[in-house]
All heavy atoms as a GROMACS GRO file, in nm:
protein
  600
    1MET      N    1  21.154   8.100   8.700
    1MET     CA    2  21.066   8.215   8.693
    1MET      C    3  20.920   8.173   8.708
    1MET      O    4  20.840   8.246   8.763
    1MET     CB    5  21.090   8.286   8.559
    1MET     CG    6  21.039   8.425   8.557
    1MET     SD    7  21.138   8.523   8.670
    1MET     CE    8  21.057   8.674   8.655
    2ALA      N    9  20.887   8.056   8.656
    2ALA     CA   10  20.748   8.008   8.666
    2ALA      C   11  20.712   7.978   8.811
    2ALA      O   12  20.598   7.997   8.853
    2ALA     CB   13  20.729   7.884   8.581
    3GLY      N   14  20.809   7.933   8.889
    3GLY     CA   15  20.784   7.904   9.030
    3GLY      C   16  20.753   8.030   9.110
    3GLY      O   17  20.669   8.028   9.200
    4LEU      N   18  20.820   8.140   9.076
    4LEU     CA   19  20.796   8.266   9.145
    4LEU      C   20  20.657   8.320   9.115
    4LEU      O   21  20.586   8.362   9.207
    4LEU     CB   22  20.902   8.369   9.105
    4LEU     CG   23  20.886   8.508   9.168
    4LEU    CD1   24  20.902   8.497   9.319
    4LEU    CD2   25  20.987   8.604   9.110
    5SER      N   26  20.614   8.313   8.990
    5SER     CA   27  20.481   8.362   8.955
    5SER      C   28  20.373   8.274   9.016
    5SER      O   29  20.266   8.322   9.057
    5SER     CB   30  20.464   8.371   8.804
    5SER     OG   31  20.477   8.244   8.745
    6ARG      N   32  20.400   8.145   9.026
    6ARG     CA   33  20.303   8.054   9.089
    6ARG      C   34  20.291   8.085   9.238
    6ARG      O   35  20.181   8.090   9.294
    6ARG     CB   36  20.348   7.910   9.067
    6ARG     CG   37  20.253   7.812   9.128
    6ARG     CD   38  20.298   7.670   9.102
    6ARG     NE   39  20.209   7.579   9.173
    6ARG     CZ   40  20.234   7.454   9.193
    6ARG    NH1   41  20.345   7.400   9.146
    6ARG    NH2   42  20.151   7.379   9.259
    7THR      N   43  20.403   8.107   9.304
    7THR     CA   44  20.403   8.141   9.446
    7THR      C   45  20.331   8.273   9.470
    7THR      O   46  20.249   8.285   9.563
    7THR     CB   47  20.548   8.150   9.499
    7THR    OG1   48  20.613   8.026   9.474
    7THR    CG2   49  20.548   8.178   9.648
    8LEU      N   50  20.361   8.373   9.387
    8LEU     CA   51  20.291   8.501   9.400
    8LEU      C   52  20.142   8.487   9.375
    8LEU      O   53  20.060   8.553   9.439
    8LEU     CB   54  20.352   8.604   9.306
    8LEU     CG   55  20.492   8.655   9.343
    8LEU    CD1   56  20.544   8.750   9.235
    8LEU    CD2   57  20.489   8.723   9.477
    9GLY      N   58  20.106   8.400   9.281
    9GLY     CA   59  19.964   8.376   9.254
    9GLY      C   60  19.893   8.311   9.372
    9GLY      O   61  19.779   8.347   9.406
   10ILE      N   62  19.959   8.217   9.435
   10ILE     CA   63  19.900   8.150   9.551
   10ILE      C   64  19.884   8.247   9.667
   10ILE      O   65  19.776   8.255   9.728
   10ILE     CB   66  19.985   8.028   9.592
   10ILE    CG1   67  19.973   7.918   9.486
   10ILE    CG2   68  19.943   7.975   9.729
   10ILE    CD1   69  20.066   7.801   9.506
   11PHE      N   70  19.988   8.323   9.697
   11PHE     CA   71  19.978   8.419   9.806
   11PHE      C   72  19.880   8.532   9.773
   11PHE      O   73  19.807   8.579   9.859
   11PHE     CB   74  20.115   8.476   9.842
   11PHE     CG   75  20.197   8.384   9.927
   11PHE    CD1   76  20.317   8.333   9.880
   11PHE    CD2   77  20.154   8.345  10.053
   11PHE    CE1   78  20.393   8.247   9.957
   11PHE    CE2   79  20.228   8.260  10.131
   11PHE     CZ   80  20.348   8.210  10.083
   12GLY      N   81  19.878   8.575   9.648
   12GLY     CA   82  19.782   8.678   9.607
   12GLY      C   83  19.640   8.628   9.619
   12GLY      O   84  19.550   8.702   9.661
   13GLY      N   85  19.616   8.504   9.583
   13GLY     CA   86  19.483   8.445   9.598
   13GLY      C   87  19.443   8.434   9.744
   13GLY      O   88  19.327   8.460   9.780
   14PHE      N   89  19.537   8.397   9.828
   14PHE     CA   90  19.509   8.388   9.971
   14PHE      C   91  19.472   8.524  10.028
   14PHE      O   92  19.375   8.537  10.104
   14PHE     CB   93  19.630   8.330  10.044
   14PHE     CG   94  19.611   8.321  10.193
   14PHE    CD1   95  19.529   8.224  10.247
   14PHE    CD2   96  19.675   8.410  10.277
   14PHE    CE1   97  19.511   8.216  10.385
   14PHE    CE2   98  19.657   8.404  10.414
   14PHE     CZ   99  19.575   8.306  10.468
   15VAL      N  100  19.547   8.627   9.992
   15VAL     CA  101  19.519   8.763  10.038
   15VAL      C  102  19.382   8.808   9.987
   15VAL      O  103  19.305   8.872  10.060
   15VAL     CB  104  19.631   8.859   9.996
   15VAL    CG1  105  19.591   9.004  10.019
   15VAL    CG2  106  19.758   8.827  10.071
   16ALA      N  107  19.348   8.774   9.864
   16ALA     CA  108  19.219   8.812   9.808
   16ALA      C  109  19.104   8.744   9.882
   16ALA      O  110  19.002   8.807   9.912
   16ALA     CB  111  19.214   8.777   9.660
   17VAL      N  112  19.121   8.617   9.916
   17VAL     CA  113  19.016   8.544   9.989
   17VAL      C  114  18.999   8.601  10.129
   17VAL      O  115  18.886   8.621  10.176
   17VAL     CB  116  19.049   8.392   9.994
   17VAL    CG1  117  18.960   8.320  10.093
   17VAL    CG2  118  19.035   8.332   9.855
   18VAL      N  119  19.107   8.629  10.197
   18VAL     CA  120  19.099   8.688  10.331
   18VAL      C  121  19.036   8.827  10.324
   18VAL      O  122  18.951   8.862  10.407
   18VAL     CB  123  19.238   8.693  10.398
   18VAL    CG1  124  19.236   8.776  10.525
   18VAL    CG2  125  19.288   8.553  10.426
   19GLY      N  126  19.074   8.906  10.225
   19GLY     CA  127  19.015   9.039  10.208
   19GLY      C  128  18.866   9.032  10.178
   19GLY      O  129  18.787   9.110  10.230
   20ALA      N  130  18.826   8.936  10.094
   20ALA     CA  131  18.684   8.920  10.062
   20ALA      C  132  18.604   8.875  10.184
   20ALA      O  133  18.488   8.914  10.201
   20ALA     CB  134  18.668   8.820   9.948
   21ALA      N  135  18.664   8.796  10.270
   21ALA     CA  136  18.595   8.752  10.392
   21ALA      C  137  18.590   8.863  10.496
   21ALA      O  138  18.496   8.873  10.574
   21ALA     CB  139  18.664   8.629  10.450
   22PHE      N  140  18.691   8.948  10.498
   22PHE     CA  141  18.701   9.053  10.598
   22PHE      C  142  18.613   9.173  10.565
   22PHE      O  143  18.571   9.246  10.654
   22PHE     CB  144  18.848   9.097  10.609
   22PHE     CG  145  18.879   9.175  10.733
   22PHE    CD1  146  18.857   9.122  10.858
   22PHE    CD2  147  18.932   9.303  10.724
   22PHE    CE1  148  18.887   9.193  10.972
   22PHE    CE2  149  18.962   9.376  10.837
   22PHE     CZ  150  18.939   9.320  10.962
   23TYR      N  151  18.583   9.193  10.438
   23TYR     CA  152  18.504   9.309  10.396
   23TYR      C  153  18.367   9.315  10.464
   23TYR      O  154  18.333   9.418  10.524
   23TYR     CB  155  18.489   9.311  10.243
   23TYR     CG  156  18.395   9.418  10.195
   23TYR    CD1  157  18.434   9.550  10.191
   23TYR    CD2  158  18.265   9.386  10.156
   23TYR    CE1  159  18.347   9.649  10.148
   23TYR    CE2  160  18.178   9.484  10.113
   23TYR     CZ  161  18.219   9.614  10.108
   23TYR     OH  162  18.133   9.712  10.067
   24PRO      N  163  18.282   9.210  10.458
   24PRO     CA  164  18.150   9.222  10.520
   24PRO      C  165  18.154   9.227  10.673
   24PRO      O  166  18.060   9.272  10.736
   24PRO     CB  167  18.074   9.099  10.471
   24PRO     CG  168  18.176   9.002  10.432
   24PRO     CD  169  18.296   9.082  10.389
   25ILE      N  170  18.263   9.182  10.730
   25ILE     CA  171  18.274   9.182  10.876
   25ILE      C  172  18.312   9.319  10.930
   25ILE      O  173  18.260   9.364  11.030
   25ILE     CB  174  18.376   9.075  10.921
   25ILE    CG1  175  18.327   8.936  10.883
   25ILE    CG2  176  18.401   9.083  11.071
   25ILE    CD1  177  18.430   8.828  10.901
   26TYR      N  178  18.404   9.386  10.863
   26TYR     CA  179  18.458   9.510  10.917
   26TYR      C  180  18.423   9.634  10.835
   26TYR      O  181  18.372   9.732  10.890
   26TYR     CB  182  18.611   9.497  10.930
   26TYR     CG  183  18.674   9.618  10.994
   26TYR    CD1  184  18.662   9.640  11.130
   26TYR    CD2  185  18.743   9.711  10.918
   26TYR    CE1  186  18.718   9.752  11.189
   26TYR    CE2  187  18.799   9.824  10.975
   26TYR     CZ  188  18.787   9.843  11.111
   26TYR     OH  189  18.841   9.954  11.169
   27PHE      N  190  18.451   9.630  10.706
   27PHE     CA  191  18.438   9.753  10.627
   27PHE      C  192  18.294   9.789  10.591
   27PHE      O  193  18.260   9.906  10.587
   27PHE     CB  194  18.523   9.742  10.498
   27PHE     CG  195  18.669   9.744  10.526
   27PHE    CD1  196  18.745   9.630  10.511
   27PHE    CD2  197  18.730   9.859  10.571
   27PHE    CE1  198  18.880   9.630  10.538
   27PHE    CE2  199  18.866   9.861  10.598
   27PHE     CZ  200  18.940   9.746  10.582
   28ARG      N  201  18.209   9.692  10.563
   28ARG     CA  202  18.072   9.724  10.525
   28ARG      C  203  17.996   9.795  10.637
   28ARG      O  204  17.926   9.893  10.610
   28ARG     CB  205  17.998   9.598  10.479
   28ARG     CG  206  17.863   9.630  10.422
   28ARG     CD  207  17.799   9.508  10.360
   28ARG     NE  208  17.663   9.538  10.326
   28ARG     CZ  209  17.622   9.565  10.204
   28ARG    NH1  210  17.708   9.565  10.106
   28ARG    NH2  211  17.495   9.590  10.181
   29PRO      N  212  18.004   9.753  10.763
   29PRO     CA  213  17.937   9.830  10.869
   29PRO      C  214  17.991   9.972  10.883
   29PRO      O  215  17.918  10.062  10.922
   29PRO     CB  216  17.962   9.748  10.996
   29PRO     CG  217  17.986   9.611  10.948
   29PRO     CD  218  18.053   9.625  10.816
   30LEU      N  219  18.117   9.992  10.854
   30LEU     CA  220  18.173  10.127  10.860
   30LEU      C  221  18.120  10.215  10.748
   30LEU      O  222  18.096  10.334  10.768
   30LEU     CB  223  18.325  10.122  10.852
   30LEU     CG  224  18.397  10.067  10.974
   30LEU    CD1  225  18.547  10.063  10.948
   30LEU    CD2  226  18.369  10.151  11.096
   31LEU      N  227  18.100  10.156  10.631
   31LEU     CA  228  18.055  10.233  10.516
   31LEU      C  229  17.904  10.253  10.513
   31LEU      O  230  17.855  10.353  10.462
   31LEU     CB  231  18.100  10.164  10.387
   31LEU     CG  232  18.251  10.153  10.368
   31LEU    CD1  233  18.283  10.069  10.246
   31LEU    CD2  234  18.313  10.291  10.355
   32LEU      N  235  17.826  10.158  10.567
   32LEU     CA  236  17.680  10.165  10.565
   32LEU      C  237  17.623  10.146  10.706
   32LEU      O  238  17.560  10.043  10.735
   32LEU     CB  239  17.624  10.057  10.471
   32LEU     CG  240  17.674  10.062  10.327
   32LEU    CD1  241  17.635   9.937  10.253
   32LEU    CD2  242  17.621  10.185  10.258
   33PRO      N  243  17.640  10.242  10.795
   33PRO     CA  244  17.596  10.221  10.933
   33PRO      C  245  17.444  10.212  10.949
   33PRO      O  246  17.395  10.152  11.044
   33PRO     CB  247  17.652  10.343  11.007
   33PRO     CG  248  17.670  10.446  10.902
   33PRO     CD  249  17.703  10.372  10.776
   34GLU      N  250  17.367  10.271  10.857
   34GLU     CA  251  17.221  10.268  10.873
   34GLU      C  252  17.166  10.126  10.860
   34GLU      O  253  17.062  10.096  10.917
   34GLU     CB  254  17.153  10.361  10.772
   34GLU     CG  255  17.175  10.326  10.627
   34GLU     CD  256  17.303  10.384  10.570
   34GLU    OE1  257  17.374  10.459  10.639
   34GLU    OE2  258  17.332  10.353  10.454
   35GLU      N  259  17.234  10.038  10.789
   35GLU     CA  260  17.189   9.899  10.778
   35GLU      C  261  17.212   9.822  10.908
   35GLU      O  262  17.144   9.725  10.936
   35GLU     CB  263  17.263   9.827  10.666
   35GLU     CG  264  17.222   9.868  10.528
   35GLU     CD  265  17.291   9.783  10.423
   35GLU    OE1  266  17.341   9.674  10.456
   35GLU    OE2  267  17.296   9.829  10.308
   36TYR      N  268  17.309   9.865  10.986
   36TYR     CA  269  17.350   9.788  11.103
   36TYR      C  270  17.305   9.849  11.235
   36TYR      O  271  17.336   9.796  11.340
   36TYR     CB  272  17.503   9.772  11.102
   36TYR     CG  273  17.549   9.687  10.987
   36TYR    CD1  274  17.582   9.745  10.864
   36TYR    CD2  275  17.556   9.551  10.999
   36TYR    CE1  276  17.621   9.667  10.758
   36TYR    CE2  277  17.596   9.472  10.894
   36TYR     CZ  278  17.628   9.530  10.773
   36TYR     OH  279  17.667   9.454  10.667
   37ILE      N  280  17.229   9.957  11.231
   37ILE     CA  281  17.189  10.022  11.356
   37ILE      C  282  17.090   9.934  11.433
   37ILE      O  283  17.093   9.930  11.555
   37ILE     CB  284  17.132  10.163  11.330
   37ILE    CG1  285  17.125  10.242  11.460
   37ILE    CG2  286  16.996  10.157  11.266
   37ILE    CD1  287  17.258  10.282  11.512
   38VAL      N  288  17.006   9.857  11.364
   38VAL     CA  289  16.911   9.769  11.431
   38VAL      C  290  16.985   9.656  11.500
   38VAL      O  291  16.957   9.623  11.616
   38VAL     CB  292  16.808   9.714  11.330
   38VAL    CG1  293  16.718   9.612  11.396
   38VAL    CG2  294  16.726   9.827  11.274
   39SER      N  295  17.081   9.594  11.433
   39SER     CA  296  17.156   9.487  11.497
   39SER      C  297  17.245   9.540  11.609
   39SER      O  298  17.275   9.470  11.704
   39SER     CB  299  17.241   9.412  11.394
   39SER     OG  300  17.335   9.497  11.334
   40PHE      N  301  17.284   9.666  11.600
   40PHE     CA  302  17.362   9.728  11.707
   40PHE      C  303  17.278   9.738  11.834
   40PHE      O  304  17.329   9.722  11.944
   40PHE     CB  305  17.409   9.866  11.662
   40PHE     CG  306  17.482   9.943  11.768
   40PHE    CD1  307  17.612   9.910  11.800
   40PHE    CD2  308  17.422  10.046  11.836
   40PHE    CE1  309  17.681   9.980  11.898
   40PHE    CE2  310  17.489  10.116  11.933
   40PHE     CZ  311  17.619  10.083  11.964
   41MET      N  312  17.147   9.764  11.818
   41MET     CA  313  17.060   9.776  11.935
   41MET      C  314  17.050   9.642  12.009
   41MET      O  315  17.030   9.640  12.129
   41MET     CB  316  16.921   9.822  11.892
   41MET     CG  317  16.921   9.963  11.838
   41MET     SD  318  16.959  10.083  11.963
   41MET     CE  319  16.796  10.130  12.008
   42PHE      N  320  17.063   9.528  11.938
   42PHE     CA  321  17.057   9.399  12.004
   42PHE      C  322  17.182   9.375  12.087
   42PHE      O  323  17.179   9.298  12.183
   42PHE     CB  324  17.040   9.287  11.902
   42PHE     CG  325  16.903   9.285  11.840
   42PHE    CD1  326  16.886   9.302  11.705
   42PHE    CD2  327  16.791   9.266  11.919
   42PHE    CE1  328  16.761   9.302  11.648
   42PHE    CE2  329  16.665   9.265  11.864
   42PHE     CZ  330  16.650   9.283  11.728
   43CYS      N  331  17.292   9.441  12.053
   43CYS     CA  332  17.415   9.425  12.131
   43CYS      C  333  17.407   9.501  12.263
   43CYS      O  334  17.474   9.466  12.359
   43CYS     CB  335  17.535   9.475  12.051
   43CYS     SG  336  17.567   9.376  11.906
   44PHE      N  337  17.327   9.608  12.266
   44PHE     CA  338  17.313   9.690  12.386
   44PHE      C  339  17.165   9.704  12.420
   44PHE      O  340  17.104   9.807  12.394
   44PHE     CB  341  17.377   9.828  12.363
   44PHE     CG  342  17.523   9.820  12.331
   44PHE    CD1  343  17.568   9.830  12.201
   44PHE    CD2  344  17.615   9.800  12.432
   44PHE    CE1  345  17.703   9.820  12.172
   44PHE    CE2  346  17.750   9.791  12.405
   44PHE     CZ  347  17.794   9.801  12.274
   45PRO      N  348  17.106   9.600  12.482
   45PRO     CA  349  16.962   9.603  12.508
   45PRO      C  350  16.922   9.710  12.611
   45PRO      O  351  16.806   9.750  12.614
   45PRO     CB  352  16.931   9.463  12.560
   45PRO     CG  353  17.062   9.409  12.607
   45PRO     CD  354  17.167   9.476  12.523
   46GLU      N  355  17.015   9.757  12.693
   46GLU     CA  356  16.979   9.859  12.791
   46GLU      C  357  16.934   9.987  12.721
   46GLU      O  358  16.841  10.053  12.765
   46GLU     CB  359  17.098   9.892  12.882
   46GLU     CG  360  17.147   9.776  12.966
   46GLU     CD  361  17.246   9.687  12.893
   46GLU    OE1  362  17.298   9.728  12.788
   46GLU    OE2  363  17.269   9.576  12.941
   47LYS      N  364  17.000  10.021  12.613
   47LYS     CA  365  16.963  10.141  12.538
   47LYS      C  366  16.825  10.124  12.474
   47LYS      O  367  16.743  10.214  12.480
   47LYS     CB  368  17.068  10.170  12.432
   47LYS     CG  369  17.045  10.298  12.359
   47LYS     CD  370  17.163  10.333  12.271
   47LYS     CE  371  17.141  10.468  12.211
   47LYS     NZ  372  17.262  10.540  12.188
   48GLU      N  373  16.801  10.008  12.414
   48GLU     CA  374  16.671   9.982  12.354
   48GLU      C  375  16.562   9.978  12.461
   48GLU      O  376  16.453  10.029  12.441
   48GLU     CB  377  16.675   9.849  12.278
   48GLU     CG  378  16.544   9.818  12.207
   48GLU     CD  379  16.550   9.688  12.133
   48GLU    OE1  380  16.647   9.613  12.149
   48GLU    OE2  381  16.454   9.659  12.060
   49GLN      N  382  16.593   9.920  12.575
   49GLN     CA  383  16.497   9.911  12.683
   49GLN      C  384  16.462  10.049  12.736
   49GLN      O  385  16.345  10.077  12.766
   49GLN     CB  386  16.555   9.824  12.795
   49GLN     CG  387  16.457   9.792  12.904
   49GLN     CD  388  16.520   9.700  13.007
   49GLN    OE1  389  16.637   9.717  13.042
   49GLN    NE2  390  16.444   9.605  13.056
   50SER      N  391  16.558  10.138  12.746
   50SER     CA  392  16.528  10.273  12.794
   50SER      C  393  16.442  10.349  12.695
   50SER      O  394  16.358  10.431  12.735
   50SER     CB  395  16.658  10.349  12.821
   50SER     OG  396  16.728  10.371  12.700
   51ILE      N  397  16.458  10.322  12.567
   51ILE     CA  398  16.373  10.386  12.466
   51ILE      C  399  16.231  10.331  12.473
   51ILE      O  400  16.132  10.405  12.469
   51ILE     CB  401  16.432  10.366  12.325
   51ILE    CG1  402  16.565  10.441  12.314
   51ILE    CG2  403  16.336  10.412  12.217
   51ILE    CD1  404  16.644  10.407  12.189
   52ASN      N  405  16.218  10.199  12.487
   52ASN     CA  406  16.085  10.136  12.489
   52ASN      C  407  16.007  10.170  12.615
   52ASN      O  408  15.884  10.176  12.612
   52ASN     CB  409  16.099   9.985  12.478
   52ASN     CG  410  16.145   9.940  12.342
   52ASN    OD1  411  16.134  10.014  12.244
   52ASN    ND2  412  16.198   9.819  12.334
   53ARG      N  413  16.074  10.191  12.726
   53ARG     CA  414  16.005  10.216  12.853
   53ARG      C  415  16.009  10.363  12.894
   53ARG      O  416  16.005  10.394  13.012
   53ARG     CB  417  16.070  10.132  12.962
   53ARG     CG  418  16.057   9.985  12.939
   53ARG     CD  419  16.116   9.907  13.051
   53ARG     NE  420  16.105   9.764  13.028
   53ARG     CZ  421  16.145   9.673  13.111
   53ARG    NH1  422  16.202   9.708  13.224
   53ARG    NH2  423  16.132   9.546  13.083
   54ALA      N  424  16.014  10.450  12.797
   54ALA     CA  425  16.031  10.593  12.827
   54ALA      C  426  15.915  10.649  12.909
   54ALA      O  427  15.936  10.726  13.003
   54ALA     CB  428  16.047  10.671  12.698
   55GLY      N  429  15.791  10.611  12.880
   55GLY     CA  430  15.677  10.669  12.950
   55GLY      C  431  15.618  10.582  13.058
   55GLY      O  432  15.508  10.608  13.107
   56ILE      N  433  15.686  10.476  13.099
   56ILE     CA  434  15.632  10.381  13.196
   56ILE      C  435  15.692  10.408  13.333
   56ILE      O  436  15.813  10.419  13.349
   56ILE     CB  437  15.662  10.236  13.152
   56ILE    CG1  438  15.593  10.208  13.019
   56ILE    CG2  439  15.618  10.138  13.258
   56ILE    CD1  440  15.626  10.073  12.962
   57VAL      N  441  15.606  10.418  13.433
   57VAL     CA  442  15.651  10.434  13.571
   57VAL      C  443  15.646  10.296  13.636
   57VAL      O  444  15.542  10.232  13.643
   57VAL     CB  445  15.560  10.533  13.647
   57VAL    CG1  446  15.605  10.548  13.790
   57VAL    CG2  447  15.558  10.666  13.575
   58GLN      N  448  15.760  10.250  13.686
   58GLN     CA  449  15.771  10.114  13.738
   58GLN      C  450  15.681  10.093  13.860
   58GLN      O  451  15.625   9.986  13.878
   58GLN     CB  452  15.916  10.083  13.774
   58GLN     CG  453  15.936   9.939  13.819
   58GLN     CD  454  16.081   9.908  13.848
   58GLN    OE1  455  16.166   9.993  13.839
   58GLN    NE2  456  16.108   9.784  13.883
   59GLU      N  457  15.664  10.194  13.942
   59GLU     CA  458  15.583  10.180  14.062
   59GLU      C  459  15.435  10.156  14.030
   59GLU      O  460  15.362  10.098  14.111
   59GLU     CB  461  15.596  10.304  14.152
   59GLU     CG  462  15.730  10.318  14.220
   59GLU     CD  463  15.836  10.376  14.127
   59GLU    OE1  464  15.801  10.441  14.027
   59GLU    OE2  465  15.955  10.356  14.155
   60ASP      N  466  15.390  10.202  13.914
   60ASP     CA  467  15.250  10.179  13.875
   60ASP      C  468  15.227  10.036  13.829
   60ASP      O  469  15.115   9.986  13.838
   60ASP     CB  470  15.211  10.275  13.761
   60ASP     CG  471  15.212  10.420  13.806
   60ASP    OD1  472  15.208  10.445  13.929
   60ASP    OD2  473  15.218  10.508  13.718
   61ILE      N  474  15.330   9.968  13.783
   61ILE     CA  475  15.315   9.834  13.728
   61ILE      C  476  15.354   9.727  13.828
   61ILE      O  477  15.282   9.629  13.848
   61ILE     CB  478  15.401   9.820  13.601
   61ILE    CG1  479  15.351   9.917  13.494
   61ILE    CG2  480  15.396   9.679  13.547
   61ILE    CD1  481  15.439   9.927  13.375
   62GLN      N  482  15.468   9.743  13.893
   62GLN     CA  483  15.519   9.642  13.985
   62GLN      C  484  15.458   9.660  14.123
   62GLN      O  485  15.459   9.769  14.178
   62GLN     CB  486  15.671   9.653  13.994
   62GLN     CG  487  15.733   9.546  14.079
   62GLN     CD  488  15.885   9.556  14.079
   62GLN    OE1  489  15.941   9.650  14.025
   62GLN    NE2  490  15.950   9.461  14.143
   63PRO      N  491  15.403   9.553  14.180
   63PRO     CA  492  15.347   9.563  14.316
   63PRO      C  493  15.456   9.599  14.417
   63PRO      O  494  15.572   9.563  14.400
   63PRO     CB  495  15.292   9.423  14.344
   63PRO     CG  496  15.281   9.357  14.211
   63PRO     CD  497  15.382   9.421  14.122
   64ALA      N  498  15.415   9.667  14.520
   64ALA     CA  499  15.511   9.709  14.623
   64ALA      C  500  15.562   9.588  14.701
   64ALA      O  501  15.492   9.490  14.721
   64ALA     CB  502  15.444   9.806  14.718
   65GLY      N  503  15.686   9.597  14.746
   65GLY     CA  504  15.743   9.494  14.832
   65GLY      C  505  15.814   9.382  14.758
   65GLY      O  506  15.869   9.293  14.820
   66LEU      N  507  15.813   9.381  14.626
   66LEU     CA  508  15.883   9.276  14.553
   66LEU      C  509  16.030   9.313  14.540
   66LEU      O  510  16.066   9.428  14.521
   66LEU     CB  511  15.825   9.259  14.412
   66LEU     CG  512  15.688   9.194  14.404
   66LEU    CD1  513  15.643   9.188  14.258
   66LEU    CD2  514  15.691   9.055  14.461
   67LYS      N  515  16.114   9.210  14.552
   67LYS     CA  516  16.257   9.232  14.536
   67LYS      C  517  16.286   9.256  14.388
   67LYS      O  518  16.237   9.186  14.301
   67LYS     CB  519  16.333   9.111  14.587
   67LYS     CG  520  16.482   9.125  14.577
   67LYS     CD  521  16.553   8.998  14.623
   67LYS     CE  522  16.701   9.016  14.599
   67LYS     NZ  523  16.770   8.891  14.589
   68VAL      N  524  16.371   9.352  14.360
   68VAL     CA  525  16.411   9.380  14.223
   68VAL      C  526  16.504   9.269  14.177
   68VAL      O  527  16.594   9.228  14.251
   68VAL     CB  528  16.480   9.518  14.215
   68VAL    CG1  529  16.529   9.544  14.073
   68VAL    CG2  530  16.387   9.627  14.260
   69TRP      N  531  16.483   9.220  14.053
   69TRP     CA  532  16.564   9.112  14.002
   69TRP      C  533  16.707   9.157  13.986
   69TRP      O  534  16.736   9.268  13.942
   69TRP     CB  535  16.510   9.068  13.865
   69TRP     CG  536  16.582   8.951  13.809
   69TRP    CD1  537  16.558   8.820  13.836
   69TRP    CD2  538  16.692   8.954  13.718
   69TRP    NE1  539  16.644   8.741  13.767
   69TRP    CE2  540  16.729   8.820  13.693
   69TRP    CE3  541  16.763   9.054  13.656
   69TRP    CZ2  542  16.833   8.785  13.609
   69TRP    CZ3  543  16.868   9.019  13.571
   69TRP    CH2  544  16.901   8.887  13.548
   70SER      N  545  16.799   9.068  14.021
   70SER     CA  546  16.941   9.098  14.001
   70SER      C  547  17.004   8.982  13.926
   70SER      O  548  16.956   8.870  13.931
   70SER     CB  549  17.011   9.120  14.135
   70SER     OG  550  17.002   9.002  14.213
   71ASP      N  551  17.112   9.009  13.860
   71ASP     CA  552  17.181   8.908  13.780
   71ASP      C  553  17.254   8.813  13.872
   71ASP      O  554  17.340   8.853  13.949
   71ASP     CB  555  17.279   8.979  13.687
   71ASP     CG  556  17.336   8.886  13.582
   71ASP    OD1  557  17.303   8.765  13.586
   71ASP    OD2  558  17.413   8.933  13.498
   72PRO      N  559  17.222   8.684  13.866
   72PRO     CA  560  17.287   8.588  13.956
   72PRO      C  561  17.435   8.567  13.924
   72PRO      O  562  17.509   8.519  14.009
   72PRO     CB  563  17.208   8.459  13.936
   72PRO     CG  564  17.147   8.472  13.801
   72PRO     CD  565  17.122   8.618  13.779
   73PHE      N  566  17.477   8.601  13.804
   73PHE     CA  567  17.617   8.581  13.767
   73PHE      C  568  17.703   8.703  13.798
   73PHE      O  569  17.824   8.699  13.784
   73PHE     CB  570  17.627   8.546  13.618
   73PHE     CG  571  17.553   8.419  13.586
   73PHE    CD1  572  17.435   8.423  13.517
   73PHE    CD2  573  17.602   8.296  13.629
   73PHE    CE1  574  17.366   8.308  13.488
   73PHE    CE2  575  17.534   8.180  13.600
   73PHE     CZ  576  17.415   8.185  13.529
   74GLY      N  577  17.641   8.812  13.833
   74GLY     CA  578  17.714   8.930  13.877
   74GLY      C  579  17.797   8.998  13.769
   74GLY      O  580  17.907   9.040  13.795
   75ARG      N  581  17.744   9.006  13.646
   75ARG     CA  582  17.818   9.076  13.540
   75ARG      C  583  17.825   9.225  13.572
   75ARG      O  584  17.734   9.282  13.623
   75ARG     CB  585  17.749   9.059  13.405
   75ARG     CG  586  17.770   8.919  13.351
   75ARG     CD  587  17.703   8.906  13.220
   75ARG     NE  588  17.566   8.866  13.249
   75ARG     CZ  589  17.469   8.859  13.162
   75ARG    NH1  590  17.489   8.893  13.040
   75ARG    NH2  591  17.350   8.818  13.195
   76LYS      N  592  17.937   9.284  13.540
   76LYS     CA  593  17.954   9.426  13.572
   76LYS      C  594  17.956   9.509  13.448
   76LYS      O  595  17.988   9.476  13.343
   76LYS     CB  596  18.083   9.444  13.649
   76LYS     CG  597  18.073   9.372  13.780
   76LYS     CD  598  18.197   9.398  13.863
   76LYS     CE  599  18.193   9.332  13.989
   76LYS     NZ  600  18.189   9.256  14.072
   0.00000   0.00000   0.00000
């Protein structure tokens, strides 16, 4: 009987450690999204860039005739 409780204790401890490690990775952002909205913007810089450049006209800043930069790795 002591072996069974020891085995359950070891597996229970393992599940507790995995759960404690998984909480800040998955559940905390779901429960508190306002803390993670800034870091979310770093994952999608196009959205942040469109907000930052809302009133800027590219033709007024970039000289005419320059090739527009493109990604050399061709990410889609």
